[in-house]
N, C-alpha and C positions, 0 to 999 in steps of 0.2 A: 390295059391299061392304065399307066397308074394312076397315082392322086393326083400331078402337076399335070398330066396331061388333058386330064379330066375339066382343069378348073379353068383349063383353056379351050375348051372343046368349042369353037364356031365362034371362037376370033383368027382373022386372019395377018391384021397390021395392025400397028396403031399406030399414026406419025409423033403424038406425045409425046416427049422425053420422059415425063415424069409419073408413063402409065405404067398401073402393078394386078394384075390377074386378080380380078374378087374385086372390083373395084363397085361391078352394079348389084353382088350380092345382100339378100337379106339380111338386116340383122337380126340377133333375135329381139323382141317387144319387153320392153323393161317393166320389172312389175308392179301394177300401178296401183294405191294404195286402195283401200275399199271403201276409205269414203269418197273417194273422188271417181269410184264405178256406180251407174245406172241398171241396176237389174229389175228383170218383166219377168214375171211367175204367173203363171196359168195354164187351165186342169181343159186336156187334150184329149179328143175323140178320136179324132177327121185317119183314115188309112188305117185306125188297126185293132178291124174287129170288132168294135163296143169294146175292149178293153180301155181305162181310162187311166193317163199315166200324169204327171208334174212335166208341165217345161220349163225352165231358171234357161233366160236367153241374156245374152247382151254383156255377158262379162267381155274386157276383156286384162290381155295380160297373158304369158306366157302357158303353152299347153299344158305343160307340167302343175304348175299352180289350179288350171281348169279341173286334172283329174283329183287331186289331191280332193281338192273343194267338194268333185261326185262322189268321190269316196268318202267323204266324212257326212256327207246328205246320207247318203245310202245307207250305212251302218246308223247316223241313228233313229233314220224312217225305217231303218229293219225289214231294207226289203230290197230288189234286185233295180238297175232299169244301167244307163249309160253314158256316155260323151261323148257326141260326134258334131261336127261340125258347128263349133263355139257351144254346142247346149248342150245345158243337162237335162235327162231323161230320167224319171223317177217312177218306178212302177206306183198307181194307186194314186188314189188323193190325197194328195198331201199340202196342198195349197198354202193353207194357215201356218202351220209348223214350221214349213218350210220358209216362210218370211219370218217369221219370231227368228228363224236360227239366223238365216240374215241381217238381221237386221241389230241383233245382239252385237254379229264380228264383224258390225260398222258396214254395214252399204246398205247404200242407199237402195230401195225397193219397192219397187209398186206392182200392184195386181190392173192384170188387161188380159181381154176378153172378159164375156161375160159371169 
């Protein structure tokens, strides 16, 4: 299937004379400035075989920006982690350090959990 046919997949007929394919496609999320974002940082051990991880949730923006922020946090903390489902997971208990890093970058940060 060529690209044009993939775009029209599922559309049979339209009575709108101004109709163009791809109108309903989701646009990329605009880059939201850090000052307008509220991030939540918490320590978690559930379903991780007793291992402690630090979770950063609440990021809004492009997936690439989230991945670059996750990479930077992992590099600064000197540990591993991952980015998935809109959250950054850092291996180990780095809640205080990550909160300070995010505040320095201009994010609004709240500690969640206990």
